[in-house]
C-alpha positions as CSV (number, residue, x, y, z in Angstrom):
1,M,-127.0,-73.7,10.2
2,N,-126.4,-70.5,10.2
3,N,-127.5,-68.8,6.6
4,R,-125.1,-65.3,6.8
5,P,-121.8,-64.6,7.2
6,Y,-120.6,-63.3,10.7
7,T,-120.6,-58.8,11.0
8,I,-117.7,-56.5,13.1
9,A,-120.9,-56.2,15.5
10,D,-121.0,-59.8,16.0
11,L,-117.6,-60.0,17.3
12,R,-118.2,-57.1,19.1
13,R,-121.0,-58.5,20.7
14,A,-118.5,-61.7,21.4
15,E,-116.3,-59.3,23.2
16,N,-118.4,-58.1,25.2
17,I,-119.9,-61.6,27.0
18,Q,-119.6,-62.6,29.9
19,V,-120.6,-66.5,31.8
20,M,-121.5,-66.3,34.8
21,H,-120.6,-69.5,36.3
22,A,-121.3,-69.9,39.9
23,E,-117.2,-69.2,40.5
24,F,-117.4,-66.2,39.1
25,A,-121.1,-64.8,40.1
26,A,-120.0,-65.8,44.4
27,A,-116.7,-63.7,43.2
28,L,-119.3,-60.9,42.0
29,E,-121.4,-61.8,45.1
30,R,-118.9,-61.1,47.9
31,L,-118.0,-57.6,45.9
32,T,-121.9,-56.3,46.1
33,D,-122.0,-58.0,49.8
34,F,-118.8,-56.0,50.3
35,H,-119.9,-52.7,48.7
36,T,-123.5,-52.8,50.1
37,L,-122.6,-52.8,54.3
38,W,-120.2,-50.3,53.6
39,L,-122.7,-48.0,52.3
40,A,-124.7,-49.0,55.0
41,G,-121.9,-47.6,57.4
42,S,-120.2,-50.2,58.3
43,A,-116.3,-50.4,58.9
44,P,-114.6,-51.0,54.8
45,R,-114.3,-54.1,54.6
46,N,-111.0,-55.4,52.1
47,L,-110.7,-58.3,49.5
48,L,-107.8,-60.1,47.9
49,L,-109.2,-62.2,44.7
50,V,-106.7,-64.2,43.3
51,G,-106.6,-66.9,40.6
52,D,-104.0,-68.3,37.7
53,S,-104.8,-66.5,34.4
54,G,-107.4,-66.4,32.5
55,T,-109.6,-67.2,35.2
56,G,-112.0,-64.1,35.1
57,K,-110.6,-61.7,38.5
58,T,-110.2,-58.6,35.8
59,S,-113.9,-59.6,34.6
60,V,-115.4,-60.0,37.9
61,L,-114.2,-56.4,38.4
62,K,-115.2,-55.1,35.3
63,T,-118.0,-56.8,35.6
64,F,-119.5,-55.2,39.0
65,A,-118.0,-51.8,38.2
66,S,-120.3,-52.2,34.7
67,Q,-123.3,-52.1,37.1
68,H,-122.5,-49.0,39.3
69,P,-120.9,-47.0,36.5
70,N,-119.9,-43.4,36.5
71,R,-121.7,-40.3,35.8
72,P,-121.4,-36.3,36.2
73,T,-123.4,-35.2,39.1
74,M,-124.5,-31.5,40.2
75,E,-122.1,-31.8,42.3
76,G,-119.2,-32.8,39.9
77,Q,-117.9,-36.5,38.3
78,Y,-119.2,-39.7,40.6
79,L,-116.8,-42.3,40.0
80,P,-118.3,-44.9,42.2
81,T,-115.2,-47.7,40.8
82,V,-112.5,-47.1,40.4
83,Y,-110.6,-50.0,38.4
84,V,-106.5,-49.8,38.2
85,R,-103.9,-51.5,36.7
86,V,-101.2,-51.1,38.7
87,P,-97.7,-50.8,36.6
88,A,-95.3,-53.4,35.9
89,N,-91.7,-52.3,38.7
90,P,-94.5,-50.6,40.8
91,T,-92.8,-47.1,43.1
92,V,-94.9,-44.9,44.8
93,K,-95.0,-42.1,42.7
94,G,-95.7,-44.9,39.7
95,L,-99.2,-46.6,41.3
96,A,-100.2,-43.1,42.9
97,E,-99.9,-41.4,39.1
98,A,-102.1,-44.4,37.9
99,I,-104.2,-44.1,40.5
100,L,-104.6,-40.5,39.8
101,I,-105.0,-41.4,35.8
102,A,-108.1,-43.4,36.6
103,L,-109.2,-41.4,38.1
104,G,-109.6,-38.2,35.7
105,A,-106.9,-36.5,36.8
106,S,-104.5,-34.1,34.8
107,Q,-100.9,-35.2,35.8
108,Q,-98.4,-33.5,37.1
109,M,-94.8,-34.4,36.9
110,R,-92.8,-32.6,38.7
111,S,-95.1,-33.2,41.4
112,S,-93.5,-35.2,44.5
113,A,-94.9,-38.4,45.8
114,Q,-96.4,-37.0,48.6
115,E,-98.1,-34.8,46.3
116,K,-99.5,-37.4,44.6
117,T,-100.6,-39.3,47.3
118,N,-102.9,-36.0,49.0
119,Q,-104.2,-35.4,45.5
120,V,-105.9,-39.7,45.0
121,I,-107.3,-39.3,48.9
122,Q,-108.9,-35.2,48.4
123,L,-110.1,-36.8,44.3
124,I,-111.3,-40.5,45.9
125,R,-113.2,-38.1,48.2
126,G,-114.5,-35.5,45.7
127,C,-115.3,-38.2,43.2
128,R,-117.4,-40.0,46.6
129,T,-115.5,-43.2,45.3
130,E,-116.8,-46.1,47.2
131,M,-114.4,-49.3,46.2
132,L,-110.6,-49.2,44.6
133,F,-109.9,-51.5,42.2
134,L,-106.1,-52.7,41.9
135,D,-105.4,-55.5,39.9
136,E,-102.7,-56.7,38.8
137,F,-100.9,-57.4,41.9
138,H,-98.6,-59.6,41.4
139,H,-96.5,-56.9,39.6
140,F,-95.2,-55.9,42.5
141,V,-92.6,-58.8,43.1
142,D,-91.2,-57.0,40.0
143,S,-89.6,-54.5,42.2
144,G,-86.8,-54.7,44.0
145,R,-86.9,-55.8,48.0
146,R,-86.3,-52.1,48.6
147,T,-89.2,-50.9,46.8
148,F,-91.1,-53.7,47.2
149,E,-91.3,-52.6,51.5
150,E,-91.7,-48.7,50.7
151,V,-94.6,-49.5,47.8
152,T,-96.5,-51.8,50.4
153,E,-95.8,-49.5,53.2
154,W,-97.2,-46.9,51.6
155,L,-100.9,-48.3,50.2
156,K,-101.3,-49.6,53.9
157,I,-101.7,-46.3,54.7
158,L,-103.3,-45.0,51.8
159,I,-105.7,-47.9,52.4
160,D,-106.4,-46.5,55.8
161,A,-107.0,-42.7,55.1
162,M,-109.2,-43.0,51.9
163,S,-111.3,-45.4,53.9
164,I,-113.2,-47.3,51.5
165,P,-113.0,-51.3,50.5
166,T,-110.1,-52.4,48.5
167,V,-110.2,-55.1,45.9
168,L,-106.3,-56.1,45.6
169,S,-106.4,-58.5,42.0
170,G,-103.6,-61.1,40.8
171,L,-102.1,-64.2,40.4
172,P,-102.2,-66.4,43.6
173,E,-98.7,-64.9,44.4
174,C,-100.6,-62.4,45.5
175,E,-100.7,-64.4,48.7
176,L,-96.8,-65.3,49.4
177,I,-96.5,-60.9,48.9
178,L,-99.0,-60.4,51.4
179,R,-96.8,-63.0,53.4
180,S,-94.4,-60.7,53.9
181,N,-96.1,-57.4,55.2
182,E,-98.2,-58.3,58.2
183,Q,-99.8,-55.2,58.9
184,L,-100.9,-55.5,54.5
185,R,-101.7,-58.8,55.5
186,R,-104.6,-58.2,57.9
187,R,-105.9,-55.9,56.1
188,F,-106.8,-58.1,53.4
189,A,-107.6,-61.4,55.3
190,A,-111.0,-61.8,53.3
191,R,-109.8,-64.2,50.5
192,V,-111.9,-65.2,46.7
193,T,-110.5,-67.5,44.2
194,L,-111.1,-68.0,41.4
195,P,-109.6,-71.4,39.9
196,P,-110.1,-73.4,36.5
197,I,-112.4,-74.7,35.7
198,D,-111.4,-78.4,36.7
199,F,-111.9,-81.5,34.0
200,S,-111.9,-84.9,36.5
201,K,-115.3,-85.2,37.7
202,T,-118.3,-85.1,35.2
203,E,-119.8,-81.9,37.5
204,D,-116.9,-80.2,35.5
205,K,-116.9,-81.7,32.7
206,M,-120.9,-80.5,33.3
207,L,-119.9,-77.3,33.6
208,F,-117.3,-76.3,31.1
209,R,-119.4,-77.3,28.6
210,D,-122.5,-75.6,30.2
211,V,-120.3,-72.9,29.5
212,L,-119.7,-73.5,25.8
213,H,-122.7,-73.5,25.2
214,A,-123.7,-70.1,26.7
215,W,-120.9,-69.0,24.0
216,D,-122.0,-70.2,21.0
217,T,-125.7,-69.4,22.3
218,Q,-125.2,-65.6,23.0
219,I,-122.6,-65.3,19.7
220,N,-125.6,-66.2,17.7
221,Q,-128.2,-64.7,19.8
222,G,-130.5,-67.5,21.2
223,R,-129.8,-70.5,18.3
224,T,-126.8,-72.8,19.1
225,I,-124.8,-73.8,15.7
226,W,-121.3,-74.4,16.2
227,G,-121.6,-77.3,18.2
228,L,-119.3,-75.8,20.9
229,A,-121.3,-78.2,23.7
230,E,-120.3,-80.9,21.8
231,W,-118.4,-83.1,23.9
232,E,-115.2,-83.7,21.2
233,R,-115.1,-79.9,21.3
234,V,-115.5,-79.7,24.9
235,R,-112.9,-82.3,26.1
236,R,-110.3,-80.2,23.0
237,M,-111.5,-76.8,24.2
238,H,-110.0,-77.9,27.7
239,Y,-107.2,-78.8,26.8
240,A,-106.4,-75.4,24.5
241,S,-107.2,-73.7,27.9
242,N,-106.6,-75.9,30.4
243,G,-110.0,-74.7,32.1
244,R,-109.3,-70.7,31.9
245,L,-112.0,-69.1,30.3
246,G,-109.8,-66.5,29.5
247,Y,-108.0,-68.7,27.1
248,A,-111.2,-70.7,25.9
249,S,-112.5,-66.8,25.0
250,K,-109.2,-65.9,23.0
251,V,-110.1,-69.4,20.7
252,I,-113.7,-68.7,19.5
253,I,-113.6,-65.4,19.5
254,G,-110.7,-66.0,17.5
255,A,-111.7,-68.4,15.1
256,L,-115.3,-66.1,14.7
257,E,-112.5,-62.9,13.6
258,L,-111.1,-65.9,11.3
259,M,-114.6,-66.8,10.2
260,I,-115.3,-62.7,9.1
261,R,-112.7,-62.5,7.8
262,S,-113.1,-65.9,5.2
263,G,-116.5,-64.7,5.3
264,A,-117.7,-68.6,6.3
265,T,-120.8,-69.1,8.2
266,E,-119.9,-72.7,9.6
267,L,-117.3,-73.1,12.6
268,S,-115.0,-75.4,11.9
269,D,-112.1,-77.5,13.6
270,D,-109.4,-76.0,11.4
271,M,-110.3,-72.5,12.0
272,L,-110.1,-73.1,15.9
273,E,-107.0,-75.2,15.3
274,Q,-105.4,-71.9,13.6
275,S,-107.2,-69.4,16.6
276,F,-105.2,-71.6,18.7
277,I,-102.1,-71.0,17.4
278,R,-102.4,-67.7,16.2
279,Y,-104.1,-66.2,20.1
280,V,-102.3,-68.8,22.6
281,W,-99.8,-70.5,21.7
282,N,-97.8,-70.2,17.9
283,E,-96.0,-73.4,18.4
284,G,-98.9,-75.4,19.2
285,R,-98.7,-77.4,15.8
286,G,-99.9,-80.4,14.5
287,E,-99.9,-82.8,17.2
288,M,-99.5,-80.6,20.1
289,N,-102.6,-78.3,19.0
290,P,-105.7,-79.6,20.8
291,F,-108.6,-78.9,17.7
292,N,-105.5,-80.9,15.3
293,P,-106.9,-85.3,14.7
294,A,-103.2,-85.6,15.6
295,F,-103.5,-84.2,19.0
296,T,-101.8,-86.3,22.3
297,F,-104.7,-85.7,24.3
298,R,-102.0,-84.6,27.1
299,R,-102.3,-81.0,29.5
300,L,-99.4,-78.4,28.3
301,N,-98.1,-77.9,30.8
302,Q,-94.4,-79.1,30.2
303,A,-91.6,-76.5,29.7
304,G,-92.4,-74.0,26.9
305,E,-95.7,-74.8,26.4
306,P,-98.5,-72.3,27.1
307,F,-99.9,-73.7,30.8
308,E,-96.1,-74.2,32.7
309,P,-96.9,-73.2,36.0
310,T,-95.1,-70.6,37.2
311,R,-93.8,-70.1,41.7
312,F,-92.7,-67.4,43.1
313,T,-89.0,-67.7,44.9
314,R,-87.7,-65.4,48.1
315,K,-85.8,-63.4,45.8
316,G,-89.1,-62.5,43.9
317,I,-88.6,-63.5,40.5
318,F,-91.3,-66.1,38.8
319,T,-88.6,-69.5,38.2
320,T,-90.5,-72.7,35.9
321,A,-91.1,-74.8,38.4
322,T,-90.1,-78.1,39.5
């Protein structure tokens, strides 16, 4: 039992927790391998990192970046990794601007796309950048066909000019995007997938339970007092997250936030229930809430529910799967 109220410091610590489960560690190891090989003088190896929303793609990239921090040197700013979130409806100019901002450049709004491209290449070299991460790559499907072709062709040329390992990260539909450009696809033949944690086999259930146990222990600084690894909570949390750790963390951190506001010292199912409503699905009430006693114990993957599957059409539009 916890005998003190939780504080904002506890919340900040919880927000920075990263549980290194096997799939996460494997993805991180792949980035490390490509980075090490390039530093040793090998040709740059590029990687496509894909997974459903909430499976940890961005966390992998940011964890790797944290292991190679930026720092000032006598020669100028050293940026070993550069993380860029691809803007929605990306254009050549818009994506170049996003990369420049990540590199710390002051924006030159009137400069042309070619000028911005040249500046990107100069800064990548000047900052001695060793790896470029382009996250949310699936945003490319939001652009029209002509723009899509222009941006993917530009990206291919930029990657060759930079000559550093580049990682594209996004939803599984990224695979279909690369099919439209054979040369870009060839450059990203190496793939890593971060899947949700399944719940059909005993080893999967144990893995998910171990992750929740790690959350409990790290939040409570070495003590296990929330009962997140109790099987009933493990099962309900899996329904609440569909095995995606990003959603599980939303529920856990949201519950901690409610505890701080109320001054509670013990985690209750009611707080988990309210957190699910607040941070995962506003309509998840009563029998549609995994932490409610009336929950029907079915996957929340029907139309309009939080884990409704999507598919990619040839027109470049996300639609409900049939």
